[in-house]
PDB file of the backbone (N, CA, C, O) and the ligand in Angstrom, with CONECT records:
HET     ZN  A 101       1
ATOM      1  N   MET A   1     159.557 177.127 194.139  1.00  0.00           N
ATOM      2  CA  MET A   1     159.763 177.379 192.718  1.00  0.00           C
ATOM      3  C   MET A   1     160.960 178.297 192.479  1.00  0.00           C
ATOM      4  O   MET A   1     161.627 178.230 191.447  1.00  0.00           O
ATOM      5  N   ASN A   2     161.206 179.156 193.470  1.00  0.00           N
ATOM      6  CA  ASN A   2     162.227 180.164 193.255  1.00  0.00           C
ATOM      7  C   ASN A   2     163.474 179.891 194.080  1.00  0.00           C
ATOM      8  O   ASN A   2     164.130 180.818 194.556  1.00  0.00           O
ATOM      9  N   GLY A   3     163.791 178.634 194.243  1.00  0.00           N
ATOM     10  CA  GLY A   3     164.861 178.276 195.155  1.00  0.00           C
ATOM     11  C   GLY A   3     166.230 178.163 194.519  1.00  0.00           C
ATOM     12  O   GLY A   3     167.065 177.392 194.993  1.00  0.00           O
ATOM     13  N   PHE A   4     166.477 178.901 193.474  1.00  0.00           N
ATOM     14  CA  PHE A   4     167.761 178.820 192.792  1.00  0.00           C
ATOM     15  C   PHE A   4     168.798 179.681 193.491  1.00  0.00           C
ATOM     16  O   PHE A   4     169.246 180.702 192.970  1.00  0.00           O
ATOM     17  N   ILE A   5     169.163 179.241 194.683  1.00  0.00           N
ATOM     18  CA  ILE A   5     170.144 179.987 195.467  1.00  0.00           C
ATOM     19  C   ILE A   5     171.212 179.009 195.944  1.00  0.00           C
ATOM     20  O   ILE A   5     170.910 177.911 196.410  1.00  0.00           O
ATOM     21  N   ASP A   6     172.453 179.429 195.817  1.00  0.00           N
ATOM     22  CA  ASP A   6     173.518 178.585 196.345  1.00  0.00           C
ATOM     23  C   ASP A   6     174.403 179.408 197.279  1.00  0.00           C
ATOM     24  O   ASP A   6     174.065 180.530 197.655  1.00  0.00           O
ATOM     25  N   ALA A   7     175.526 178.829 197.637  1.00  0.00           N
ATOM     26  CA  ALA A   7     176.377 179.478 198.626  1.00  0.00           C
ATOM     27  C   ALA A   7     176.895 180.833 198.157  1.00  0.00           C
ATOM     28  O   ALA A   7     177.209 181.705 198.967  1.00  0.00           O
ATOM     29  N   GLU A   8     176.980 180.994 196.854  1.00  0.00           N
ATOM     30  CA  GLU A   8     177.524 182.239 196.332  1.00  0.00           C
ATOM     31  C   GLU A   8     176.416 183.187 195.878  1.00  0.00           C
ATOM     32  O   GLU A   8     176.674 184.193 195.218  1.00  0.00           O
ATOM     33  N   GLY A   9     175.214 182.857 196.234  1.00  0.00           N
ATOM     34  CA  GLY A   9     174.072 183.619 195.734  1.00  0.00           C
ATOM     35  C   GLY A   9     174.165 185.110 195.948  1.00  0.00           C
ATOM     36  O   GLY A   9     173.766 185.899 195.091  1.00  0.00           O
ATOM     37  N   ALA A  10     174.689 185.490 197.086  1.00  0.00           N
ATOM     38  CA  ALA A  10     174.732 186.908 197.392  1.00  0.00           C
ATOM     39  C   ALA A  10     175.593 187.685 196.405  1.00  0.00           C
ATOM     40  O   ALA A  10     175.341 188.859 196.133  1.00  0.00           O
ATOM     41  N   ARG A  11     176.614 187.015 195.872  1.00  0.00           N
ATOM     42  CA  ARG A  11     177.506 187.711 194.952  1.00  0.00           C
ATOM     43  C   ARG A  11     177.082 187.517 193.501  1.00  0.00           C
ATOM     44  O   ARG A  11     177.625 188.165 192.607  1.00  0.00           O
ATOM     45  N   MET A  12     176.150 186.660 193.268  1.00  0.00           N
ATOM     46  CA  MET A  12     175.741 186.364 191.903  1.00  0.00           C
ATOM     47  C   MET A  12     174.469 187.101 191.507  1.00  0.00           C
ATOM     48  O   MET A  12     173.926 186.880 190.424  1.00  0.00           O
ATOM     49  N   GLN A  13     174.009 187.955 192.364  1.00  0.00           N
ATOM     50  CA  GLN A  13     172.684 188.494 192.150  1.00  0.00           C
ATOM     51  C   GLN A  13     172.521 189.234 190.828  1.00  0.00           C
ATOM     52  O   GLN A  13     171.433 189.252 190.252  1.00  0.00           O
ATOM     53  N   ASP A  14     173.587 189.837 190.356  1.00  0.00           N
ATOM     54  CA  ASP A  14     173.472 190.611 189.123  1.00  0.00           C
ATOM     55  C   ASP A  14     173.986 189.866 187.898  1.00  0.00           C
ATOM     56  O   ASP A  14     173.982 190.410 186.793  1.00  0.00           O
ATOM     57  N   PHE A  15     174.423 188.637 188.082  1.00  0.00           N
ATOM     58  CA  PHE A  15     175.047 187.933 186.962  1.00  0.00           C
ATOM     59  C   PHE A  15     174.472 186.528 186.822  1.00  0.00           C
ATOM     60  O   PHE A  15     175.208 185.551 186.686  1.00  0.00           O
ATOM     61  N   LYS A  16     173.179 186.447 186.858  1.00  0.00           N
ATOM     62  CA  LYS A  16     172.534 185.142 186.796  1.00  0.00           C
ATOM     63  C   LYS A  16     172.351 184.651 185.370  1.00  0.00           C
ATOM     64  O   LYS A  16     172.244 183.448 185.133  1.00  0.00           O
ATOM     65  N   THR A  17     172.316 185.550 184.449  1.00  0.00           N
ATOM     66  CA  THR A  17     172.065 185.135 183.071  1.00  0.00           C
ATOM     67  C   THR A  17     173.327 185.294 182.233  1.00  0.00           C
ATOM     68  O   THR A  17     174.201 186.098 182.555  1.00  0.00           O
ATOM     69  N   ASP A  18     173.411 184.528 181.167  1.00  0.00           N
ATOM     70  CA  ASP A  18     174.566 184.631 180.289  1.00  0.00           C
ATOM     71  C   ASP A  18     174.655 186.023 179.667  1.00  0.00           C
ATOM     72  O   ASP A  18     175.751 186.523 179.412  1.00  0.00           O
ATOM     73  N   GLU A  19     173.531 186.632 179.430  1.00  0.00           N
ATOM     74  CA  GLU A  19     173.534 187.977 178.856  1.00  0.00           C
ATOM     75  C   GLU A  19     174.214 188.971 179.801  1.00  0.00           C
ATOM     76  O   GLU A  19     175.061 189.766 179.395  1.00  0.00           O
ATOM     77  N   ALA A  20     173.820 188.901 181.059  1.00  0.00           N
ATOM     78  CA  ALA A  20     174.412 189.811 182.047  1.00  0.00           C
ATOM     79  C   ALA A  20     175.898 189.518 182.208  1.00  0.00           C
ATOM     80  O   ALA A  20     176.705 190.433 182.373  1.00  0.00           O
ATOM     81  N   ARG A  21     176.248 188.251 182.160  1.00  0.00           N
ATOM     82  CA  ARG A  21     177.657 187.871 182.311  1.00  0.00           C
ATOM     83  C   ARG A  21     178.478 188.362 181.126  1.00  0.00           C
ATOM     84  O   ARG A  21     179.591 188.861 181.289  1.00  0.00           O
ATOM     85  N   TRP A  22     177.918 188.214 179.947  1.00  0.00           N
ATOM     86  CA  TRP A  22     178.650 188.646 178.768  1.00  0.00           C
ATOM     87  C   TRP A  22     178.865 190.162 178.792  1.00  0.00           C
ATOM     88  O   TRP A  22     179.935 190.647 178.424  1.00  0.00           O
ATOM     89  N   LEU A  23     177.859 190.893 179.221  1.00  0.00           N
ATOM     90  CA  LEU A  23     178.001 192.344 179.328  1.00  0.00           C
ATOM     91  C   LEU A  23     179.112 192.703 180.310  1.00  0.00           C
ATOM     92  O   LEU A  23     179.881 193.638 180.083  1.00  0.00           O
ATOM     93  N   ALA A  24     179.184 191.949 181.401  1.00  0.00           N
ATOM     94  CA  ALA A  24     180.222 192.203 182.397  1.00  0.00           C
ATOM     95  C   ALA A  24     181.604 191.930 181.810  1.00  0.00           C
ATOM     96  O   ALA A  24     182.547 192.684 182.052  1.00  0.00           O
ATOM     97  N   VAL A  25     181.721 190.861 181.046  1.00  0.00           N
ATOM     98  CA  VAL A  25     183.000 190.539 180.412  1.00  0.00           C
ATOM     99  C   VAL A  25     183.361 191.608 179.385  1.00  0.00           C
ATOM    100  O   VAL A  25     184.503 192.064 179.333  1.00  0.00           O
ATOM    101  N   ALA A  26     182.407 191.997 178.587  1.00  0.00           N
ATOM    102  CA  ALA A  26     182.662 192.980 177.531  1.00  0.00           C
ATOM    103  C   ALA A  26     183.101 194.319 178.114  1.00  0.00           C
ATOM    104  O   ALA A  26     183.874 195.049 177.494  1.00  0.00           O
ATOM    105  N   SER A  27     182.608 194.636 179.300  1.00  0.00           N
ATOM    106  CA  SER A  27     182.958 195.914 179.922  1.00  0.00           C
ATOM    107  C   SER A  27     184.026 195.753 180.995  1.00  0.00           C
ATOM    108  O   SER A  27     184.384 196.713 181.677  1.00  0.00           O
ATOM    109  N   ARG A  28     184.539 194.511 181.142  1.00  0.00           N
ATOM    110  CA  ARG A  28     185.565 194.217 182.156  1.00  0.00           C
ATOM    111  C   ARG A  28     185.142 194.738 183.529  1.00  0.00           C
ATOM    112  O   ARG A  28     185.854 195.497 184.187  1.00  0.00           O
ATOM    113  N   ASP A  29     183.979 194.305 183.916  1.00  0.00           N
ATOM    114  CA  ASP A  29     183.369 194.780 185.146  1.00  0.00           C
ATOM    115  C   ASP A  29     183.993 194.106 186.365  1.00  0.00           C
ATOM    116  O   ASP A  29     183.806 192.909 186.583  1.00  0.00           O
ATOM    117  N   HIS A  30     184.725 194.867 187.145  1.00  0.00           N
ATOM    118  CA  HIS A  30     185.364 194.294 188.340  1.00  0.00           C
ATOM    119  C   HIS A  30     184.339 193.810 189.356  1.00  0.00           C
ATOM    120  O   HIS A  30     184.627 192.922 190.158  1.00  0.00           O
ATOM    121  N   ALA A  31     183.169 194.379 189.324  1.00  0.00           N
ATOM    122  CA  ALA A  31     182.130 193.961 190.261  1.00  0.00           C
ATOM    123  C   ALA A  31     181.717 192.514 190.033  1.00  0.00           C
ATOM    124  O   ALA A  31     181.140 191.876 190.913  1.00  0.00           O
ATOM    125  N   ALA A  32     182.015 192.009 188.853  1.00  0.00           N
ATOM    126  CA  ALA A  32     181.630 190.633 188.535  1.00  0.00           C
ATOM    127  C   ALA A  32     182.677 189.623 188.976  1.00  0.00           C
ATOM    128  O   ALA A  32     182.407 188.423 188.995  1.00  0.00           O
ATOM    129  N   ASP A  33     183.858 190.087 189.328  1.00  0.00           N
ATOM    130  CA  ASP A  33     184.903 189.166 189.772  1.00  0.00           C
ATOM    131  C   ASP A  33     184.426 188.385 190.983  1.00  0.00           C
ATOM    132  O   ASP A  33     183.937 188.960 191.955  1.00  0.00           O
ATOM    133  N   GLY A  34     184.572 187.080 190.914  1.00  0.00           N
ATOM    134  CA  GLY A  34     184.135 186.243 192.024  1.00  0.00           C
ATOM    135  C   GLY A  34     182.719 185.727 191.858  1.00  0.00           C
ATOM    136  O   GLY A  34     182.332 184.746 192.493  1.00  0.00           O
ATOM    137  N   ALA A  35     181.949 186.381 191.009  1.00  0.00           N
ATOM    138  CA  ALA A  35     180.580 185.929 190.779  1.00  0.00           C
ATOM    139  C   ALA A  35     180.543 184.816 189.748  1.00  0.00           C
ATOM    140  O   ALA A  35     179.723 183.901 189.829  1.00  0.00           O
ATOM    141  N   PHE A  36     181.446 184.906 188.775  1.00  0.00           N
ATOM    142  CA  PHE A  36     181.530 183.852 187.757  1.00  0.00           C
ATOM    143  C   PHE A  36     182.869 183.957 187.044  1.00  0.00           C
ATOM    144  O   PHE A  36     183.611 184.924 187.223  1.00  0.00           O
ATOM    145  N   TRP A  37     183.160 182.968 186.249  1.00  0.00           N
ATOM    146  CA  TRP A  37     184.368 182.946 185.419  1.00  0.00           C
ATOM    147  C   TRP A  37     183.942 182.536 184.027  1.00  0.00           C
ATOM    148  O   TRP A  37     182.859 181.983 183.836  1.00  0.00           O
ATOM    149  N   TYR A  38     184.789 182.805 183.066  1.00  0.00           N
ATOM    150  CA  TYR A  38     184.425 182.368 181.719  1.00  0.00           C
ATOM    151  C   TYR A  38     185.586 181.657 181.046  1.00  0.00           C
ATOM    152  O   TYR A  38     186.745 182.048 181.188  1.00  0.00           O
ATOM    153  N   GLY A  39     185.256 180.621 180.323  1.00  0.00           N
ATOM    154  CA  GLY A  39     186.248 179.873 179.583  1.00  0.00           C
ATOM    155  C   GLY A  39     186.146 180.212 178.107  1.00  0.00           C
ATOM    156  O   GLY A  39     185.055 180.399 177.568  1.00  0.00           O
ATOM    157  N   VAL A  40     187.321 180.289 177.456  1.00  0.00           N
ATOM    158  CA  VAL A  40     187.345 180.577 176.024  1.00  0.00           C
ATOM    159  C   VAL A  40     187.767 179.310 175.292  1.00  0.00           C
ATOM    160  O   VAL A  40     188.887 178.824 175.446  1.00  0.00           O
ATOM    161  N   ARG A  41     186.869 178.805 174.514  1.00  0.00           N
ATOM    162  CA  ARG A  41     187.082 177.513 173.878  1.00  0.00           C
ATOM    163  C   ARG A  41     188.308 177.512 172.965  1.00  0.00           C
ATOM    164  O   ARG A  41     189.029 176.517 172.886  1.00  0.00           O
ATOM    165  N   THR A  42     188.537 178.618 172.286  1.00  0.00           N
ATOM    166  CA  THR A  42     189.621 178.661 171.306  1.00  0.00           C
ATOM    167  C   THR A  42     191.003 178.703 171.932  1.00  0.00           C
ATOM    168  O   THR A  42     191.982 178.287 171.314  1.00  0.00           O
ATOM    169  N   THR A  43     191.084 179.208 173.164  1.00  0.00           N
ATOM    170  CA  THR A  43     192.392 179.318 173.813  1.00  0.00           C
ATOM    171  C   THR A  43     192.565 178.300 174.930  1.00  0.00           C
ATOM    172  O   THR A  43     193.693 178.013 175.330  1.00  0.00           O
ATOM    173  N   GLY A  44     191.481 177.756 175.433  1.00  0.00           N
ATOM    174  CA  GLY A  44     191.565 176.751 176.482  1.00  0.00           C
ATOM    175  C   GLY A  44     191.858 177.318 177.852  1.00  0.00           C
ATOM    176  O   GLY A  44     192.238 176.580 178.762  1.00  0.00           O
ATOM    177  N   VAL A  45     191.688 178.615 178.013  1.00  0.00           N
ATOM    178  CA  VAL A  45     191.913 179.212 179.320  1.00  0.00           C
ATOM    179  C   VAL A  45     190.620 179.794 179.864  1.00  0.00           C
ATOM    180  O   VAL A  45     189.687 180.096 179.120  1.00  0.00           O
ATOM    181  N   PHE A  46     190.590 179.944 181.187  1.00  0.00           N
ATOM    182  CA  PHE A  46     189.439 180.627 181.773  1.00  0.00           C
ATOM    183  C   PHE A  46     189.923 181.863 182.517  1.00  0.00           C
ATOM    184  O   PHE A  46     191.052 181.921 183.003  1.00  0.00           O
ATOM    185  N   CYS A  47     189.037 182.845 182.589  1.00  0.00           N
ATOM    186  CA  CYS A  47     189.406 184.165 183.065  1.00  0.00           C
ATOM    187  C   CYS A  47     188.392 184.711 184.055  1.00  0.00           C
ATOM    188  O   CYS A  47     187.265 184.232 184.179  1.00  0.00           O
ATOM    189  N   ARG A  48     188.858 185.744 184.754  1.00  0.00           N
ATOM    190  CA  ARG A  48     187.925 186.560 185.524  1.00  0.00           C
ATOM    191  C   ARG A  48     187.215 187.504 184.561  1.00  0.00           C
ATOM    192  O   ARG A  48     187.724 187.792 183.477  1.00  0.00           O
ATOM    193  N   PRO A  49     186.034 187.988 184.960  1.00  0.00           N
ATOM    194  CA  PRO A  49     185.312 188.915 184.077  1.00  0.00           C
ATOM    195  C   PRO A  49     186.126 190.153 183.717  1.00  0.00           C
ATOM    196  O   PRO A  49     185.962 190.697 182.625  1.00  0.00           O
ATOM    197  N   SER A  50     186.985 190.600 184.598  1.00  0.00           N
ATOM    198  CA  SER A  50     187.712 191.842 184.350  1.00  0.00           C
ATOM    199  C   SER A  50     189.059 191.618 183.677  1.00  0.00           C
ATOM    200  O   SER A  50     189.886 192.529 183.643  1.00  0.00           O
ATOM    201  N   CYS A  51     189.294 190.437 183.147  1.00  0.00           N
ATOM    202  CA  CYS A  51     190.579 190.135 182.526  1.00  0.00           C
ATOM    203  C   CYS A  51     190.951 191.179 181.472  1.00  0.00           C
ATOM    204  O   CYS A  51     190.125 191.534 180.632  1.00  0.00           O
ATOM    205  N   PRO A  52     192.191 191.670 181.514  1.00  0.00           N
ATOM    206  CA  PRO A  52     192.619 192.708 180.569  1.00  0.00           C
ATOM    207  C   PRO A  52     192.970 192.182 179.179  1.00  0.00           C
ATOM    208  O   PRO A  52     193.236 192.973 178.274  1.00  0.00           O
ATOM    209  N   SER A  53     192.975 190.880 178.997  1.00  0.00           N
ATOM    210  CA  SER A  53     193.338 190.355 177.684  1.00  0.00           C
ATOM    211  C   SER A  53     192.243 190.648 176.660  1.00  0.00           C
ATOM    212  O   SER A  53     191.124 191.030 177.003  1.00  0.00           O
ATOM    213  N   ARG A  54     192.596 190.459 175.425  1.00  0.00           N
ATOM    214  CA  ARG A  54     191.670 190.766 174.338  1.00  0.00           C
ATOM    215  C   ARG A  54     190.363 189.976 174.474  1.00  0.00           C
ATOM    216  O   ARG A  54     190.366 188.789 174.797  1.00  0.00           O
ATOM    217  N   ALA A  55     189.285 190.647 174.226  1.00  0.00           N
ATOM    218  CA  ALA A  55     187.985 190.021 174.383  1.00  0.00           C
ATOM    219  C   ALA A  55     187.805 188.875 173.395  1.00  0.00           C
ATOM    220  O   ALA A  55     188.178 188.969 172.225  1.00  0.00           O
ATOM    221  N   ALA A  56     187.231 187.809 173.893  1.00  0.00           N
ATOM    222  CA  ALA A  56     186.953 186.656 173.046  1.00  0.00           C
ATOM    223  C   ALA A  56     185.630 186.871 172.309  1.00  0.00           C
ATOM    224  O   ALA A  56     184.839 187.753 172.643  1.00  0.00           O
ATOM    225  N   LYS A  57     185.428 186.048 171.317  1.00  0.00           N
ATOM    226  CA  LYS A  57     184.143 186.102 170.629  1.00  0.00           C
ATOM    227  C   LYS A  57     183.081 185.419 171.479  1.00  0.00           C
ATOM    228  O   LYS A  57     183.326 184.412 172.144  1.00  0.00           O
ATOM    229  N   ARG A  58     181.922 185.995 171.430  1.00  0.00           N
ATOM    230  CA  ARG A  58     180.829 185.501 172.259  1.00  0.00           C
ATOM    231  C   ARG A  58     180.570 184.009 172.061  1.00  0.00           C
ATOM    232  O   ARG A  58     180.307 183.289 173.024  1.00  0.00           O
ATOM    233  N   GLU A  59     180.645 183.550 170.823  1.00  0.00           N
ATOM    234  CA  GLU A  59     180.293 182.146 170.567  1.00  0.00           C
ATOM    235  C   GLU A  59     181.333 181.174 171.110  1.00  0.00           C
ATOM    236  O   GLU A  59     181.076 179.974 171.197  1.00  0.00           O
ATOM    237  N   ASN A  60     182.511 181.689 171.478  1.00  0.00           N
ATOM    238  CA  ASN A  60     183.548 180.822 172.018  1.00  0.00           C
ATOM    239  C   ASN A  60     183.601 180.839 173.538  1.00  0.00           C
ATOM    240  O   ASN A  60     184.431 180.159 174.143  1.00  0.00           O
ATOM    241  N   VAL A  61     182.730 181.603 174.144  1.00  0.00           N
ATOM    242  CA  VAL A  61     182.774 181.803 175.587  1.00  0.00           C
ATOM    243  C   VAL A  61     181.703 180.979 176.297  1.00  0.00           C
ATOM    244  O   VAL A  61     180.540 180.947 175.898  1.00  0.00           O
ATOM    245  N   THR A  62     182.143 180.314 177.367  1.00  0.00           N
ATOM    246  CA  THR A  62     181.207 179.598 178.225  1.00  0.00           C
ATOM    247  C   THR A  62     181.389 180.105 179.651  1.00  0.00           C
ATOM    248  O   THR A  62     182.512 180.337 180.099  1.00  0.00           O
ATOM    249  N   PHE A  63     180.284 180.272 180.354  1.00  0.00           N
ATOM    250  CA  PHE A  63     180.360 180.827 181.704  1.00  0.00           C
ATOM    251  C   PHE A  63     180.280 179.733 182.755  1.00  0.00           C
ATOM    252  O   PHE A  63     179.559 178.746 182.604  1.00  0.00           O
ATOM    253  N   TYR A  64     181.044 179.934 183.831  1.00  0.00           N
ATOM    254  CA  TYR A  64     181.051 178.995 184.938  1.00  0.00           C
ATOM    255  C   TYR A  64     180.915 179.757 186.243  1.00  0.00           C
ATOM    256  O   TYR A  64     181.434 180.862 186.398  1.00  0.00           O
ATOM    257  N   THR A  65     180.209 179.143 187.172  1.00  0.00           N
ATOM    258  CA  THR A  65     180.035 179.799 188.465  1.00  0.00           C
ATOM    259  C   THR A  65     181.041 179.303 189.487  1.00  0.00           C
ATOM    260  O   THR A  65     181.005 179.708 190.649  1.00  0.00           O
ATOM    261  N   GLY A  66     181.929 178.437 189.060  1.00  0.00           N
ATOM    262  CA  GLY A  66     182.966 177.973 189.962  1.00  0.00           C
ATOM    263  C   GLY A  66     184.226 177.619 189.192  1.00  0.00           C
ATOM    264  O   GLY A  66     184.156 177.153 188.055  1.00  0.00           O
ATOM    265  N   ILE A  67     185.374 177.839 189.811  1.00  0.00           N
ATOM    266  CA  ILE A  67     186.635 177.521 189.163  1.00  0.00           C
ATOM    267  C   ILE A  67     186.763 176.020 188.936  1.00  0.00           C
ATOM    268  O   ILE A  67     187.255 175.584 187.895  1.00  0.00           O
ATOM    269  N   ALA A  68     186.324 175.239 189.901  1.00  0.00           N
ATOM    270  CA  ALA A  68     186.427 173.792 189.778  1.00  0.00           C
ATOM    271  C   ALA A  68     185.677 173.303 188.543  1.00  0.00           C
ATOM    272  O   ALA A  68     186.097 172.359 187.873  1.00  0.00           O
ATOM    273  N   GLU A  69     184.578 173.954 188.262  1.00  0.00           N
ATOM    274  CA  GLU A  69     183.780 173.559 187.103  1.00  0.00           C
ATOM    275  C   GLU A  69     184.547 173.846 185.813  1.00  0.00           C
ATOM    276  O   GLU A  69     184.574 173.019 184.901  1.00  0.00           O
ATOM    277  N   ALA A  70     185.159 175.005 185.747  1.00  0.00           N
ATOM    278  CA  ALA A  70     185.931 175.360 184.560  1.00  0.00           C
ATOM    279  C   ALA A  70     187.114 174.407 184.381  1.00  0.00           C
ATOM    280  O   ALA A  70     187.403 173.968 183.268  1.00  0.00           O
ATOM    281  N   GLU A  71     187.793 174.092 185.481  1.00  0.00           N
ATOM    282  CA  GLU A  71     188.944 173.192 185.409  1.00  0.00           C
ATOM    283  C   GLU A  71     188.511 171.793 184.994  1.00  0.00           C
ATOM    284  O   GLU A  71     189.222 171.092 184.274  1.00  0.00           O
ATOM    285  N   ALA A  72     187.336 171.404 185.460  1.00  0.00           N
ATOM    286  CA  ALA A  72     186.826 170.079 185.121  1.00  0.00           C
ATOM    287  C   ALA A  72     186.552 169.955 183.626  1.00  0.00           C
ATOM    288  O   ALA A  72     186.590 168.862 183.062  1.00  0.00           O
ATOM    289  N   ARG A  73     186.274 171.093 182.997  1.00  0.00           N
ATOM    290  CA  ARG A  73     186.016 171.079 181.556  1.00  0.00           C
ATOM    291  C   ARG A  73     187.309 171.192 180.746  1.00  0.00           C
ATOM    292  O   ARG A  73     187.278 171.238 179.516  1.00  0.00           O
ATOM    293  N   GLY A  74     188.437 171.237 181.444  1.00  0.00           N
ATOM    294  CA  GLY A  74     189.711 171.235 180.748  1.00  0.00           C
ATOM    295  C   GLY A  74     190.341 172.590 180.555  1.00  0.00           C
ATOM    296  O   GLY A  74     191.368 172.708 179.887  1.00  0.00           O
ATOM    297  N   PHE A  75     189.739 173.627 181.133  1.00  0.00           N
ATOM    298  CA  PHE A  75     190.319 174.964 180.995  1.00  0.00           C
ATOM    299  C   PHE A  75     191.434 175.160 182.009  1.00  0.00           C
ATOM    300  O   PHE A  75     191.418 174.606 183.108  1.00  0.00           O
ATOM    301  N   ARG A  76     192.417 175.981 181.593  1.00  0.00           N
ATOM    302  CA  ARG A  76     193.493 176.329 182.504  1.00  0.00           C
ATOM    303  C   ARG A  76     193.394 177.803 182.873  1.00  0.00           C
ATOM    304  O   ARG A  76     192.863 178.617 182.117  1.00  0.00           O
ATOM    305  N   ALA A  77     193.913 178.124 184.044  1.00  0.00           N
ATOM    306  CA  ALA A  77     193.807 179.500 184.530  1.00  0.00           C
ATOM    307  C   ALA A  77     194.605 180.456 183.648  1.00  0.00           C
ATOM    308  O   ALA A  77     195.741 180.166 183.271  1.00  0.00           O
ATOM    309  N   CYS A  78     194.019 181.561 183.334  1.00  0.00           N
ATOM    310  CA  CYS A  78     194.670 182.602 182.540  1.00  0.00           C
ATOM    311  C   CYS A  78     195.876 183.162 183.297  1.00  0.00           C
ATOM    312  O   CYS A  78     195.824 183.356 184.512  1.00  0.00           O
ATOM    313  N   LEU A  79     196.952 183.416 182.570  1.00  0.00           N
ATOM    314  CA  LEU A  79     198.152 183.935 183.218  1.00  0.00           C
ATOM    315  C   LEU A  79     198.096 185.438 183.426  1.00  0.00           C
ATOM    316  O   LEU A  79     198.911 186.000 184.157  1.00  0.00           O
ATOM    317  N   ARG A  80     197.160 186.072 182.799  1.00  0.00           N
ATOM    318  CA  ARG A  80     197.080 187.528 182.938  1.00  0.00           C
ATOM    319  C   ARG A  80     196.207 187.950 184.114  1.00  0.00           C
ATOM    320  O   ARG A  80     196.619 188.779 184.926  1.00  0.00           O
ATOM    321  N   CYS A  81     195.012 187.389 184.209  1.00  0.00           N
ATOM    322  CA  CYS A  81     194.128 187.834 185.294  1.00  0.00           C
ATOM    323  C   CYS A  81     194.216 186.921 186.513  1.00  0.00           C
ATOM    324  O   CYS A  81     193.672 187.239 187.570  1.00  0.00           O
ATOM    325  N   ARG A  82     194.902 185.779 186.365  1.00  0.00           N
ATOM    326  CA  ARG A  82     195.143 184.883 187.491  1.00  0.00           C
ATOM    327  C   ARG A  82     193.877 184.617 188.323  1.00  0.00           C
ATOM    328  O   ARG A  82     193.790 185.028 189.480  1.00  0.00           O
ATOM    329  N   PRO A  83     192.933 183.949 187.740  1.00  0.00           N
ATOM    330  CA  PRO A  83     191.669 183.703 188.443  1.00  0.00           C
ATOM    331  C   PRO A  83     191.822 182.869 189.711  1.00  0.00           C
ATOM    332  O   PRO A  83     191.033 183.011 190.645  1.00  0.00           O
ATOM    333  N   LEU A  84     192.829 182.002 189.749  1.00  0.00           N
ATOM    334  CA  LEU A  84     193.016 181.191 190.954  1.00  0.00           C
ATOM    335  C   LEU A  84     193.416 182.053 192.133  1.00  0.00           C
ATOM    336  O   LEU A  84     192.901 181.883 193.238  1.00  0.00           O
ATOM    337  N   GLU A  85     194.333 182.978 191.900  1.00  0.00           N
ATOM    338  CA  GLU A  85     194.756 183.846 192.993  1.00  0.00           C
ATOM    339  C   GLU A  85     193.615 184.743 193.443  1.00  0.00           C
ATOM    340  O   GLU A  85     193.433 184.995 194.634  1.00  0.00           O
ATOM    341  N   ALA A  86     192.864 185.210 192.487  1.00  0.00           N
ATOM    342  CA  ALA A  86     191.759 186.102 192.819  1.00  0.00           C
ATOM    343  C   ALA A  86     190.737 185.397 193.694  1.00  0.00           C
ATOM    344  O   ALA A  86     190.095 186.012 194.545  1.00  0.00           O
ATOM    345  N   ALA A  87     190.596 184.101 193.472  1.00  0.00           N
ATOM    346  CA  ALA A  87     189.582 183.370 194.222  1.00  0.00           C
ATOM    347  C   ALA A  87     190.066 182.992 195.614  1.00  0.00           C
ATOM    348  O   ALA A  87     189.281 182.911 196.558  1.00  0.00           O
ATOM    349  N   ARG A  88     191.369 182.761 195.725  1.00  0.00           N
ATOM    350  CA  ARG A  88     191.869 182.217 196.984  1.00  0.00           C
ATOM    351  C   ARG A  88     192.432 183.260 197.928  1.00  0.00           C
ATOM    352  O   ARG A  88     192.614 183.000 199.117  1.00  0.00           O
ATOM    353  N   VAL A  89     192.704 184.429 197.403  1.00  0.00           N
ATOM    354  CA  VAL A  89     193.235 185.499 198.239  1.00  0.00           C
ATOM    355  C   VAL A  89     192.127 186.470 198.574  1.00  0.00           C
ATOM    356  O   VAL A  89     191.453 187.000 197.692  1.00  0.00           O
ATOM    357  N   VAL A  90     191.952 186.691 199.843  1.00  0.00           N
ATOM    358  CA  VAL A  90     190.940 187.657 200.259  1.00  0.00           C
ATOM    359  C   VAL A  90     191.495 189.068 200.055  1.00  0.00           C
ATOM    360  O   VAL A  90     192.559 189.405 200.573  1.00  0.00           O
ATOM    361  N   PRO A  91     190.784 189.866 199.314  1.00  0.00           N
ATOM    362  CA  PRO A  91     191.266 191.231 199.078  1.00  0.00           C
ATOM    363  C   PRO A  91     191.518 191.956 200.395  1.00  0.00           C
ATOM    364  O   PRO A  91     190.710 191.912 201.322  1.00  0.00           O
ATOM    365  N   ASP A  92     192.664 192.622 200.443  1.00  0.00           N
ATOM    366  CA  ASP A  92     193.022 193.324 201.660  1.00  0.00           C
ATOM    367  C   ASP A  92     193.278 194.779 201.285  1.00  0.00           C
ATOM    368  O   ASP A  92     194.413 195.182 201.033  1.00  0.00           O
ATOM    369  N   PHE A  93     192.224 195.538 201.254  1.00  0.00           N
ATOM    370  CA  PHE A  93     192.336 196.916 200.806  1.00  0.00           C
ATOM    371  C   PHE A  93     192.994 197.795 201.863  1.00  0.00           C
ATOM    372  O   PHE A  93     192.579 197.796 203.021  1.00  0.00           O
ATOM    373  N   PRO A  94     194.011 198.534 201.467  1.00  0.00           N
ATOM    374  CA  PRO A  94     194.650 199.458 202.419  1.00  0.00           C
ATOM    375  C   PRO A  94     193.658 200.556 202.820  1.00  0.00           C
ATOM    376  O   PRO A  94     192.882 201.058 202.007  1.00  0.00           O
ATOM    377  N   MET A  95     193.717 200.891 204.061  1.00  0.00           N
ATOM    378  CA  MET A  95     192.804 201.924 204.541  1.00  0.00           C
ATOM    379  C   MET A  95     193.356 203.316 204.242  1.00  0.00           C
ATOM    380  O   MET A  95     192.720 204.317 204.575  1.00  0.00           O
TER     381      MET A  95
HETATM  382 ZN    ZN A 101     192.413 186.279 181.843  1.00  0.00          ZN2+
END
């Protein structure tokens, strides 16, 4: 009954609901990066949760757990937060 786990489950643990995702977007929570992306219907772009651009209205936002899903719906990657690069580049934090 409780088998709603996928390959990204470990990173999605805190962002399973749209409410939690919206809160992360509203607060530009970097911890949510990689857990989900959101598309803005009015602009046709999708972003990382921590995108620095102006916040969209809640009713125009749709959440996706994969970039491919967002692209399939016709969204293009945001030029400000560059969600494609964020997904494909492994963070390399200087020690
Ligand atoms: Zn963005």
